[in-house]
PyMOL Python script that loads the backbone (N, CA, C, O; Angstrom):
from pymol import cmd

cmd.read_pdbstr("""\
ATOM      1  N   MET A   1     -58.811   8.033  60.007  1.00  0.00           N
ATOM      2  CA  MET A   1     -57.496   8.428  59.571  1.00  0.00           C
ATOM      3  C   MET A   1     -57.357   8.337  58.055  1.00  0.00           C
ATOM      4  O   MET A   1     -56.764   9.226  57.444  1.00  0.00           O
ATOM      5  N   ALA A   2     -57.882   7.299  57.444  1.00  0.00           N
ATOM      6  CA  ALA A   2     -57.743   7.115  55.996  1.00  0.00           C
ATOM      7  C   ALA A   2     -58.400   8.254  55.230  1.00  0.00           C
ATOM      8  O   ALA A   2     -57.873   8.712  54.216  1.00  0.00           O
ATOM      9  N   VAL A   3     -59.547   8.709  55.714  1.00  0.00           N
ATOM     10  CA  VAL A   3     -60.247   9.810  55.046  1.00  0.00           C
ATOM     11  C   VAL A   3     -59.409  11.085  55.133  1.00  0.00           C
ATOM     12  O   VAL A   3     -59.268  11.812  54.150  1.00  0.00           O
ATOM     13  N   GLU A   4     -58.859  11.347  56.308  1.00  0.00           N
ATOM     14  CA  GLU A   4     -58.015  12.532  56.494  1.00  0.00           C
ATOM     15  C   GLU A   4     -56.770  12.452  55.608  1.00  0.00           C
ATOM     16  O   GLU A   4     -56.379  13.441  54.988  1.00  0.00           O
ATOM     17  N   LEU A   5     -56.159  11.283  55.554  1.00  0.00           N
ATOM     18  CA  LEU A   5     -54.962  11.087  54.732  1.00  0.00           C
ATOM     19  C   LEU A   5     -55.281  11.286  53.255  1.00  0.00           C
ATOM     20  O   LEU A   5     -54.520  11.929  52.532  1.00  0.00           O
ATOM     21  N   ASN A   6     -56.392  10.739  52.814  1.00  0.00           N
ATOM     22  CA  ASN A   6     -56.790  10.907  51.411  1.00  0.00           C
ATOM     23  C   ASN A   6     -57.066  12.371  51.079  1.00  0.00           C
ATOM     24  O   ASN A   6     -56.724  12.839  49.993  1.00  0.00           O
ATOM     25  N   ALA A   7     -57.680  13.087  52.007  1.00  0.00           N
ATOM     26  CA  ALA A   7     -57.956  14.512  51.783  1.00  0.00           C
ATOM     27  C   ALA A   7     -56.652  15.295  51.655  1.00  0.00           C
ATOM     28  O   ALA A   7     -56.531  16.172  50.800  1.00  0.00           O
ATOM     29  N   LEU A   8     -55.688  14.978  52.499  1.00  0.00           N
ATOM     30  CA  LEU A   8     -54.385  15.649  52.418  1.00  0.00           C
ATOM     31  C   LEU A   8     -53.680  15.316  51.104  1.00  0.00           C
ATOM     32  O   LEU A   8     -53.080  16.186  50.473  1.00  0.00           O
ATOM     33  N   ARG A   9     -53.759  14.062  50.705  1.00  0.00           N
ATOM     34  CA  ARG A   9     -53.132  13.660  49.436  1.00  0.00           C
ATOM     35  C   ARG A   9     -53.805  14.343  48.250  1.00  0.00           C
ATOM     36  O   ARG A   9     -53.140  14.717  47.284  1.00  0.00           O
ATOM     37  N   ASP A  10     -55.114  14.502  48.325  1.00  0.00           N
ATOM     38  CA  ASP A  10     -55.831  15.219  47.262  1.00  0.00           C
ATOM     39  C   ASP A  10     -55.351  16.666  47.175  1.00  0.00           C
ATOM     40  O   ASP A  10     -55.199  17.213  46.082  1.00  0.00           O
ATOM     41  N   GLN A  11     -55.116  17.276  48.324  1.00  0.00           N
ATOM     42  CA  GLN A  11     -54.611  18.651  48.333  1.00  0.00           C
ATOM     43  C   GLN A  11     -53.206  18.724  47.737  1.00  0.00           C
ATOM     44  O   GLN A  11     -52.890  19.652  46.992  1.00  0.00           O
ATOM     45  N   ILE A  12     -52.369  17.748  48.065  1.00  0.00           N
ATOM     46  CA  ILE A  12     -51.021  17.696  47.485  1.00  0.00           C
ATOM     47  C   ILE A  12     -51.110  17.543  45.977  1.00  0.00           C
ATOM     48  O   ILE A  12     -50.384  18.212  45.242  1.00  0.00           O
ATOM     49  N   ASP A  13     -51.990  16.672  45.511  1.00  0.00           N
ATOM     50  CA  ASP A  13     -52.166  16.479  44.066  1.00  0.00           C
ATOM     51  C   ASP A  13     -52.594  17.775  43.385  1.00  0.00           C
ATOM     52  O   ASP A  13     -52.130  18.088  42.288  1.00  0.00           O
ATOM     53  N   ALA A  14     -53.474  18.525  44.034  1.00  0.00           N
ATOM     54  CA  ALA A  14     -53.936  19.794  43.463  1.00  0.00           C
ATOM     55  C   ALA A  14     -52.790  20.807  43.390  1.00  0.00           C
ATOM     56  O   ALA A  14     -52.660  21.531  42.403  1.00  0.00           O
ATOM     57  N   VAL A  15     -51.970  20.855  44.426  1.00  0.00           N
ATOM     58  CA  VAL A  15     -50.815  21.760  44.425  1.00  0.00           C
ATOM     59  C   VAL A  15     -49.826  21.342  43.343  1.00  0.00           C
ATOM     60  O   VAL A  15     -49.273  22.192  42.646  1.00  0.00           O
ATOM     61  N   ASP A  16     -49.603  20.038  43.201  1.00  0.00           N
ATOM     62  CA  ASP A  16     -48.700  19.548  42.151  1.00  0.00           C
ATOM     63  C   ASP A  16     -49.186  19.979  40.771  1.00  0.00           C
ATOM     64  O   ASP A  16     -48.388  20.366  39.917  1.00  0.00           O
ATOM     65  N   LYS A  17     -50.490  19.911  40.561  1.00  0.00           N
ATOM     66  CA  LYS A  17     -51.044  20.334  39.272  1.00  0.00           C
ATOM     67  C   LYS A  17     -50.812  21.827  39.052  1.00  0.00           C
ATOM     68  O   LYS A  17     -50.464  22.248  37.949  1.00  0.00           O
ATOM     69  N   GLN A  18     -51.002  22.620  40.096  1.00  0.00           N
ATOM     70  CA  GLN A  18     -50.742  24.061  39.994  1.00  0.00           C
ATOM     71  C   GLN A  18     -49.276  24.319  39.668  1.00  0.00           C
ATOM     72  O   GLN A  18     -48.959  25.205  38.874  1.00  0.00           O
ATOM     73  N   MET A  19     -48.381  23.544  40.283  1.00  0.00           N
ATOM     74  CA  MET A  19     -46.954  23.700  40.005  1.00  0.00           C
ATOM     75  C   MET A  19     -46.654  23.401  38.541  1.00  0.00           C
ATOM     76  O   MET A  19     -45.863  24.104  37.912  1.00  0.00           O
ATOM     77  N   LEU A  20     -47.278  22.369  37.999  1.00  0.00           N
ATOM     78  CA  LEU A  20     -47.086  22.040  36.587  1.00  0.00           C
ATOM     79  C   LEU A  20     -47.585  23.162  35.688  1.00  0.00           C
ATOM     80  O   LEU A  20     -46.933  23.522  34.708  1.00  0.00           O
ATOM     81  N   GLU A  21     -48.742  23.708  36.028  1.00  0.00           N
ATOM     82  CA  GLU A  21     -49.292  24.814  35.237  1.00  0.00           C
ATOM     83  C   GLU A  21     -48.376  26.033  35.291  1.00  0.00           C
ATOM     84  O   GLU A  21     -48.176  26.705  34.279  1.00  0.00           O
ATOM     85  N   LEU A  22     -47.823  26.320  36.458  1.00  0.00           N
ATOM     86  CA  LEU A  22     -46.904  27.450  36.594  1.00  0.00           C
ATOM     87  C   LEU A  22     -45.604  27.203  35.832  1.00  0.00           C
ATOM     88  O   LEU A  22     -45.061  28.122  35.220  1.00  0.00           O
ATOM     89  N   LEU A  23     -45.107  25.976  35.865  1.00  0.00           N
ATOM     90  CA  LEU A  23     -43.898  25.657  35.099  1.00  0.00           C
ATOM     91  C   LEU A  23     -44.140  25.819  33.605  1.00  0.00           C
ATOM     92  O   LEU A  23     -43.287  26.341  32.887  1.00  0.00           O
ATOM     93  N   ALA A  24     -45.289  25.377  33.140  1.00  0.00           N
ATOM     94  CA  ALA A  24     -45.620  25.539  31.721  1.00  0.00           C
ATOM     95  C   ALA A  24     -45.691  27.019  31.364  1.00  0.00           C
ATOM     96  O   ALA A  24     -45.210  27.426  30.307  1.00  0.00           O
ATOM     97  N   GLN A  25     -46.285  27.821  32.232  1.00  0.00           N
ATOM     98  CA  GLN A  25     -46.378  29.266  32.009  1.00  0.00           C
ATOM     99  C   GLN A  25     -44.984  29.884  31.984  1.00  0.00           C
ATOM    100  O   GLN A  25     -44.696  30.728  31.135  1.00  0.00           O
ATOM    101  N   ARG A  26     -44.120  29.473  32.905  1.00  0.00           N
ATOM    102  CA  ARG A  26     -42.759  30.008  32.953  1.00  0.00           C
ATOM    103  C   ARG A  26     -41.992  29.654  31.682  1.00  0.00           C
ATOM    104  O   ARG A  26     -41.313  30.503  31.104  1.00  0.00           O
ATOM    105  N   LEU A  27     -42.101  28.406  31.252  1.00  0.00           N
ATOM    106  CA  LEU A  27     -41.392  27.981  30.043  1.00  0.00           C
ATOM    107  C   LEU A  27     -41.862  28.763  28.821  1.00  0.00           C
ATOM    108  O   LEU A  27     -41.055  29.115  27.960  1.00  0.00           O
ATOM    109  N   ALA A  28     -43.151  29.034  28.740  1.00  0.00           N
ATOM    110  CA  ALA A  28     -43.677  29.822  27.618  1.00  0.00           C
ATOM    111  C   ALA A  28     -43.122  31.248  27.656  1.00  0.00           C
ATOM    112  O   ALA A  28     -42.789  31.814  26.614  1.00  0.00           O
ATOM    113  N   LEU A  29     -43.025  31.819  28.839  1.00  0.00           N
ATOM    114  CA  LEU A  29     -42.473  33.170  28.975  1.00  0.00           C
ATOM    115  C   LEU A  29     -40.992  33.200  28.608  1.00  0.00           C
ATOM    116  O   LEU A  29     -40.523  34.137  27.962  1.00  0.00           O
ATOM    117  N   VAL A  30     -40.267  32.176  29.022  1.00  0.00           N
ATOM    118  CA  VAL A  30     -38.842  32.090  28.685  1.00  0.00           C
ATOM    119  C   VAL A  30     -38.664  32.021  27.171  1.00  0.00           C
ATOM    120  O   VAL A  30     -37.755  32.636  26.614  1.00  0.00           O
ATOM    121  N   GLU A  31     -39.534  31.272  26.519  1.00  0.00           N
ATOM    122  CA  GLU A  31     -39.468  31.182  25.057  1.00  0.00           C
ATOM    123  C   GLU A  31     -39.683  32.560  24.426  1.00  0.00           C
ATOM    124  O   GLU A  31     -38.983  32.933  23.484  1.00  0.00           O
ATOM    125  N   LYS A  32     -40.647  33.306  24.945  1.00  0.00           N
ATOM    126  CA  LYS A  32     -40.907  34.655  24.426  1.00  0.00           C
ATOM    127  C   LYS A  32     -39.717  35.583  24.672  1.00  0.00           C
ATOM    128  O   LYS A  32     -39.374  36.396  23.813  1.00  0.00           O
ATOM    129  N   VAL A  33     -39.094  35.465  25.835  1.00  0.00           N
ATOM    130  CA  VAL A  33     -37.905  36.271  26.124  1.00  0.00           C
ATOM    131  C   VAL A  33     -36.816  35.963  25.103  1.00  0.00           C
ATOM    132  O   VAL A  33     -36.151  36.870  24.602  1.00  0.00           O
ATOM    133  N   GLY A  34     -36.636  34.681  24.797  1.00  0.00           N
ATOM    134  CA  GLY A  34     -35.648  34.288  23.797  1.00  0.00           C
ATOM    135  C   GLY A  34     -35.939  34.895  22.441  1.00  0.00           C
ATOM    136  O   GLY A  34     -35.026  35.329  21.739  1.00  0.00           O
ATOM    137  N   GLU A  35     -37.210  34.928  22.070  1.00  0.00           N
ATOM    138  CA  GLU A  35     -37.598  35.519  20.785  1.00  0.00           C
ATOM    139  C   GLU A  35     -37.290  37.013  20.752  1.00  0.00           C
ATOM    140  O   GLU A  35     -36.767  37.521  19.759  1.00  0.00           O
ATOM    141  N   VAL A  36     -37.612  37.715  21.835  1.00  0.00           N
ATOM    142  CA  VAL A  36     -37.351  39.157  21.900  1.00  0.00           C
ATOM    143  C   VAL A  36     -35.846  39.420  21.847  1.00  0.00           C
ATOM    144  O   VAL A  36     -35.393  40.314  21.133  1.00  0.00           O
ATOM    145  N   LYS A  37     -35.079  38.643  22.599  1.00  0.00           N
ATOM    146  CA  LYS A  37     -33.626  38.819  22.574  1.00  0.00           C
ATOM    147  C   LYS A  37     -33.080  38.579  21.174  1.00  0.00           C
ATOM    148  O   LYS A  37     -32.218  39.319  20.701  1.00  0.00           O
ATOM    149  N   SER A  38     -33.582  37.549  20.520  1.00  0.00           N
ATOM    150  CA  SER A  38     -33.127  37.229  19.166  1.00  0.00           C
ATOM    151  C   SER A  38     -33.463  38.354  18.194  1.00  0.00           C
ATOM    152  O   SER A  38     -32.633  38.727  17.365  1.00  0.00           O
ATOM    153  N   GLU A  39     -34.665  38.890  18.293  1.00  0.00           N
ATOM    154  CA  GLU A  39     -35.098  39.986  17.416  1.00  0.00           C
ATOM    155  C   GLU A  39     -34.220  41.225  17.568  1.00  0.00           C
ATOM    156  O   GLU A  39     -34.016  41.975  16.613  1.00  0.00           O
ATOM    157  N   HIS A  40     -33.704  41.431  18.778  1.00  0.00           N
ATOM    158  CA  HIS A  40     -32.927  42.635  19.060  1.00  0.00           C
ATOM    159  C   HIS A  40     -31.420  42.374  19.122  1.00  0.00           C
ATOM    160  O   HIS A  40     -30.643  43.245  19.514  1.00  0.00           O
ATOM    161  N   GLY A  41     -31.022  41.167  18.730  1.00  0.00           N
ATOM    162  CA  GLY A  41     -29.602  40.842  18.700  1.00  0.00           C
ATOM    163  C   GLY A  41     -28.934  40.779  20.064  1.00  0.00           C
ATOM    164  O   GLY A  41     -27.733  41.019  20.187  1.00  0.00           O
ATOM    165  N   LEU A  42     -29.706  40.460  21.075  1.00  0.00           N
ATOM    166  CA  LEU A  42     -29.162  40.361  22.427  1.00  0.00           C
ATOM    167  C   LEU A  42     -28.709  38.933  22.705  1.00  0.00           C
ATOM    168  O   LEU A  42     -29.276  37.988  22.157  1.00  0.00           O
ATOM    169  N   PRO A  43     -27.700  38.766  23.545  1.00  0.00           N
ATOM    170  CA  PRO A  43     -27.266  37.403  23.882  1.00  0.00           C
ATOM    171  C   PRO A  43     -28.359  36.671  24.664  1.00  0.00           C
ATOM    172  O   PRO A  43     -29.047  37.261  25.498  1.00  0.00           O
ATOM    173  N   ILE A  44     -28.502  35.391  24.381  1.00  0.00           N
ATOM    174  CA  ILE A  44     -29.516  34.587  25.070  1.00  0.00           C
ATOM    175  C   ILE A  44     -29.154  34.437  26.545  1.00  0.00           C
ATOM    176  O   ILE A  44     -30.008  34.585  27.420  1.00  0.00           O
ATOM    177  N   TYR A  45     -27.892  34.145  26.810  1.00  0.00           N
ATOM    178  CA  TYR A  45     -27.456  33.917  28.187  1.00  0.00           C
ATOM    179  C   TYR A  45     -27.026  35.230  28.823  1.00  0.00           C
ATOM    180  O   TYR A  45     -26.185  35.948  28.283  1.00  0.00           O
ATOM    181  N   ALA A  46     -27.611  35.535  29.974  1.00  0.00           N
ATOM    182  CA  ALA A  46     -27.277  36.749  30.722  1.00  0.00           C
ATOM    183  C   ALA A  46     -26.858  36.333  32.134  1.00  0.00           C
ATOM    184  O   ALA A  46     -27.691  36.282  33.039  1.00  0.00           O
ATOM    185  N   PRO A  47     -25.571  36.036  32.324  1.00  0.00           N
ATOM    186  CA  PRO A  47     -25.128  35.509  33.622  1.00  0.00           C
ATOM    187  C   PRO A  47     -25.410  36.436  34.803  1.00  0.00           C
ATOM    188  O   PRO A  47     -25.708  35.960  35.899  1.00  0.00           O
ATOM    189  N   ASP A  48     -25.322  37.746  34.600  1.00  0.00           N
ATOM    190  CA  ASP A  48     -25.608  38.675  35.699  1.00  0.00           C
ATOM    191  C   ASP A  48     -27.073  38.600  36.108  1.00  0.00           C
ATOM    192  O   ASP A  48     -27.393  38.598  37.296  1.00  0.00           O
ATOM    193  N   ARG A  49     -27.956  38.538  35.124  1.00  0.00           N
ATOM    194  CA  ARG A  49     -29.396  38.421  35.395  1.00  0.00           C
ATOM    195  C   ARG A  49     -29.687  37.102  36.107  1.00  0.00           C
ATOM    196  O   ARG A  49     -30.445  37.063  37.076  1.00  0.00           O
ATOM    197  N   GLU A  50     -29.076  36.023  35.619  1.00  0.00           N
ATOM    198  CA  GLU A  50     -29.295  34.712  36.227  1.00  0.00           C
ATOM    199  C   GLU A  50     -28.843  34.708  37.685  1.00  0.00           C
ATOM    200  O   GLU A  50     -29.572  34.235  38.557  1.00  0.00           O
ATOM    201  N   ALA A  51     -27.663  35.222  37.954  1.00  0.00           N
ATOM    202  CA  ALA A  51     -27.135  35.238  39.321  1.00  0.00           C
ATOM    203  C   ALA A  51     -28.019  36.073  40.245  1.00  0.00           C
ATOM    204  O   ALA A  51     -28.298  35.667  41.373  1.00  0.00           O
ATOM    205  N   ALA A  52     -28.457  37.230  39.774  1.00  0.00           N
ATOM    206  CA  ALA A  52     -29.317  38.091  40.593  1.00  0.00           C
ATOM    207  C   ALA A  52     -30.662  37.425  40.862  1.00  0.00           C
ATOM    208  O   ALA A  52     -31.172  37.479  41.981  1.00  0.00           O
ATOM    209  N   MET A  53     -31.232  36.801  39.841  1.00  0.00           N
ATOM    210  CA  MET A  53     -32.521  36.133  39.995  1.00  0.00           C
ATOM    211  C   MET A  53     -32.411  34.975  40.985  1.00  0.00           C
ATOM    212  O   MET A  53     -33.267  34.817  41.855  1.00  0.00           O
ATOM    213  N   LEU A  54     -31.356  34.163  40.853  1.00  0.00           N
ATOM    214  CA  LEU A  54     -31.192  33.034  41.765  1.00  0.00           C
ATOM    215  C   LEU A  54     -30.989  33.512  43.205  1.00  0.00           C
ATOM    216  O   LEU A  54     -31.552  32.932  44.133  1.00  0.00           O
ATOM    217  N   ALA A  55     -30.201  34.548  43.393  1.00  0.00           N
ATOM    218  CA  ALA A  55     -29.981  35.077  44.742  1.00  0.00           C
ATOM    219  C   ALA A  55     -31.292  35.580  45.342  1.00  0.00           C
ATOM    220  O   ALA A  55     -31.570  35.354  46.520  1.00  0.00           O
ATOM    221  N   SER A  56     -32.085  36.256  44.535  1.00  0.00           N
ATOM    222  CA  SER A  56     -33.367  36.773  45.002  1.00  0.00           C
ATOM    223  C   SER A  56     -34.323  35.640  45.361  1.00  0.00           C
ATOM    224  O   SER A  56     -34.972  35.684  46.406  1.00  0.00           O
ATOM    225  N   ARG A  57     -34.413  34.624  44.499  1.00  0.00           N
ATOM    226  CA  ARG A  57     -35.314  33.502  44.773  1.00  0.00           C
ATOM    227  C   ARG A  57     -34.861  32.712  45.989  1.00  0.00           C
ATOM    228  O   ARG A  57     -35.691  32.237  46.764  1.00  0.00           O
ATOM    229  N   ARG A  58     -33.546  32.566  46.166  1.00  0.00           N
ATOM    230  CA  ARG A  58     -33.030  31.858  47.346  1.00  0.00           C
ATOM    231  C   ARG A  58     -33.430  32.604  48.622  1.00  0.00           C
ATOM    232  O   ARG A  58     -33.856  31.984  49.596  1.00  0.00           O
ATOM    233  N   ALA A  59     -33.293  33.925  48.618  1.00  0.00           N
ATOM    234  CA  ALA A  59     -33.659  34.726  49.790  1.00  0.00           C
ATOM    235  C   ALA A  59     -35.156  34.628  50.066  1.00  0.00           C
ATOM    236  O   ALA A  59     -35.572  34.498  51.217  1.00  0.00           O
ATOM    237  N   GLU A  60     -35.966  34.691  49.008  1.00  0.00           N
ATOM    238  CA  GLU A  60     -37.417  34.576  49.174  1.00  0.00           C
ATOM    239  C   GLU A  60     -37.789  33.203  49.730  1.00  0.00           C
ATOM    240  O   GLU A  60     -38.648  33.090  50.606  1.00  0.00           O
ATOM    241  N   ALA A  61     -37.138  32.166  49.218  1.00  0.00           N
ATOM    242  CA  ALA A  61     -37.409  30.807  49.690  1.00  0.00           C
ATOM    243  C   ALA A  61     -37.080  30.681  51.172  1.00  0.00           C
ATOM    244  O   ALA A  61     -37.856  30.129  51.951  1.00  0.00           O
ATOM    245  N   GLU A  62     -35.921  31.200  51.543  1.00  0.00           N
ATOM    246  CA  GLU A  62     -35.503  31.104  52.942  1.00  0.00           C
ATOM    247  C   GLU A  62     -36.502  31.796  53.868  1.00  0.00           C
ATOM    248  O   GLU A  62     -36.806  31.282  54.944  1.00  0.00           O
ATOM    249  N   LYS A  63     -37.011  32.947  53.462  1.00  0.00           N
ATOM    250  CA  LYS A  63     -38.009  33.666  54.269  1.00  0.00           C
ATOM    251  C   LYS A  63     -39.284  32.848  54.435  1.00  0.00           C
ATOM    252  O   LYS A  63     -39.996  32.987  55.430  1.00  0.00           O
ATOM    253  N   MET A  64     -39.568  31.990  53.446  1.00  0.00           N
ATOM    254  CA  MET A  64     -40.785  31.175  53.485  1.00  0.00           C
ATOM    255  C   MET A  64     -40.560  29.818  54.149  1.00  0.00           C
ATOM    256  O   MET A  64     -41.479  29.002  54.228  1.00  0.00           O
ATOM    257  N   GLY A  65     -39.345  29.578  54.625  1.00  0.00           N
ATOM    258  CA  GLY A  65     -39.042  28.305  55.264  1.00  0.00           C
ATOM    259  C   GLY A  65     -38.773  27.184  54.275  1.00  0.00           C
ATOM    260  O   GLY A  65     -38.845  26.006  54.626  1.00  0.00           O
ATOM    261  N   ILE A  66     -38.464  27.552  53.039  1.00  0.00           N
ATOM    262  CA  ILE A  66     -38.154  26.579  51.990  1.00  0.00           C
ATOM    263  C   ILE A  66     -36.639  26.538  51.843  1.00  0.00           C
ATOM    264  O   ILE A  66     -36.000  27.589  51.788  1.00  0.00           O
ATOM    265  N   PRO A  67     -36.048  25.343  51.779  1.00  0.00           N
ATOM    266  CA  PRO A  67     -34.598  25.289  51.594  1.00  0.00           C
ATOM    267  C   PRO A  67     -34.181  26.041  50.326  1.00  0.00           C
ATOM    268  O   PRO A  67     -34.663  25.726  49.238  1.00  0.00           O
ATOM    269  N   PRO A  68     -33.296  27.026  50.454  1.00  0.00           N
ATOM    270  CA  PRO A  68     -32.878  27.807  49.285  1.00  0.00           C
ATOM    271  C   PRO A  68     -32.328  26.949  48.149  1.00  0.00           C
ATOM    272  O   PRO A  68     -32.532  27.257  46.974  1.00  0.00           O
ATOM    273  N   GLN A  69     -31.632  25.872  48.506  1.00  0.00           N
ATOM    274  CA  GLN A  69     -31.062  25.009  47.471  1.00  0.00           C
ATOM    275  C   GLN A  69     -32.160  24.343  46.642  1.00  0.00           C
ATOM    276  O   GLN A  69     -31.956  24.059  45.462  1.00  0.00           O
ATOM    277  N   LEU A  70     -33.311  24.095  47.244  1.00  0.00           N
ATOM    278  CA  LEU A  70     -34.414  23.466  46.516  1.00  0.00           C
ATOM    279  C   LEU A  70     -34.878  24.351  45.371  1.00  0.00           C
ATOM    280  O   LEU A  70     -35.013  23.879  44.242  1.00  0.00           O
ATOM    281  N   ILE A  71     -35.124  25.630  45.645  1.00  0.00           N
ATOM    282  CA  ILE A  71     -35.597  26.506  44.570  1.00  0.00           C
ATOM    283  C   ILE A  71     -34.503  26.716  43.535  1.00  0.00           C
ATOM    284  O   ILE A  71     -34.790  26.820  42.342  1.00  0.00           O
ATOM    285  N   GLU A  72     -33.250  26.781  43.980  1.00  0.00           N
ATOM    286  CA  GLU A  72     -32.164  26.931  43.008  1.00  0.00           C
ATOM    287  C   GLU A  72     -32.087  25.708  42.098  1.00  0.00           C
ATOM    288  O   GLU A  72     -31.914  25.841  40.886  1.00  0.00           O
ATOM    289  N   ASP A  73     -32.214  24.521  42.682  1.00  0.00           N
ATOM    290  CA  ASP A  73     -32.196  23.296  41.869  1.00  0.00           C
ATOM    291  C   ASP A  73     -33.329  23.302  40.847  1.00  0.00           C
ATOM    292  O   ASP A  73     -33.116  22.990  39.675  1.00  0.00           O
ATOM    293  N   ILE A  74     -34.526  23.655  41.291  1.00  0.00           N
ATOM    294  CA  ILE A  74     -35.686  23.679  40.393  1.00  0.00           C
ATOM    295  C   ILE A  74     -35.454  24.681  39.265  1.00  0.00           C
ATOM    296  O   ILE A  74     -35.666  24.366  38.094  1.00  0.00           O
ATOM    297  N   LEU A  75     -35.022  25.880  39.620  1.00  0.00           N
ATOM    298  CA  LEU A  75     -34.822  26.917  38.603  1.00  0.00           C
ATOM    299  C   LEU A  75     -33.704  26.551  37.635  1.00  0.00           C
ATOM    300  O   LEU A  75     -33.833  26.768  36.430  1.00  0.00           O
ATOM    301  N   ARG A  76     -32.614  26.001  38.148  1.00  0.00           N
ATOM    302  CA  ARG A  76     -31.516  25.608  37.250  1.00  0.00           C
ATOM    303  C   ARG A  76     -31.975  24.535  36.261  1.00  0.00           C
ATOM    304  O   ARG A  76     -31.569  24.544  35.099  1.00  0.00           O
ATOM    305  N   ARG A  77     -32.812  23.622  36.717  1.00  0.00           N
ATOM    306  CA  ARG A  77     -33.329  22.585  35.808  1.00  0.00           C
ATOM    307  C   ARG A  77     -34.229  23.193  34.738  1.00  0.00           C
ATOM    308  O   ARG A  77     -34.232  22.733  33.596  1.00  0.00           O
ATOM    309  N   THR A  78     -34.985  24.217  35.095  1.00  0.00           N
ATOM    310  CA  THR A  78     -35.873  24.829  34.101  1.00  0.00           C
ATOM    311  C   THR A  78     -35.105  25.723  33.137  1.00  0.00           C
ATOM    312  O   THR A  78     -35.608  26.056  32.063  1.00  0.00           O
ATOM    313  N   MET A  79     -33.885  26.115  33.515  1.00  0.00           N
ATOM    314  CA  MET A  79     -33.088  26.991  32.650  1.00  0.00           C
ATOM    315  C   MET A  79     -32.210  26.212  31.673  1.00  0.00           C
ATOM    316  O   MET A  79     -31.524  26.820  30.852  1.00  0.00           O
ATOM    317  N   ARG A  80     -32.216  24.904  31.743  1.00  0.00           N
ATOM    318  CA  ARG A  80     -31.369  24.100  30.851  1.00  0.00           C
ATOM    319  C   ARG A  80     -31.850  24.167  29.434  1.00  0.00           C
ATOM    320  O   ARG A  80     -31.255  23.550  28.551  1.00  0.00           O
TER     321      ARG A  80
END
""", "prot")
cmd.dss("prot")
cmd.show_as("cartoon", "prot")
cmd.util.cbc("prot")
cmd.orient("prot")
């Protein structure tokens, strides 16, 4: 049992690392979006885009069996 448990924990650790890498990639992209918006005089905050994106991610999460509120919480924290 201990070997099986350790193998599962190793897999969780690997997924966590992938999540961190994806978050870093997302944050870098958000920074670039901010730069482009600034260069073109566009507002940084786009409430319509945010609402549409959150609704889409919530629906995708639900289809995958992930609580929609979980992805919304994660995304809202990354948008601060």
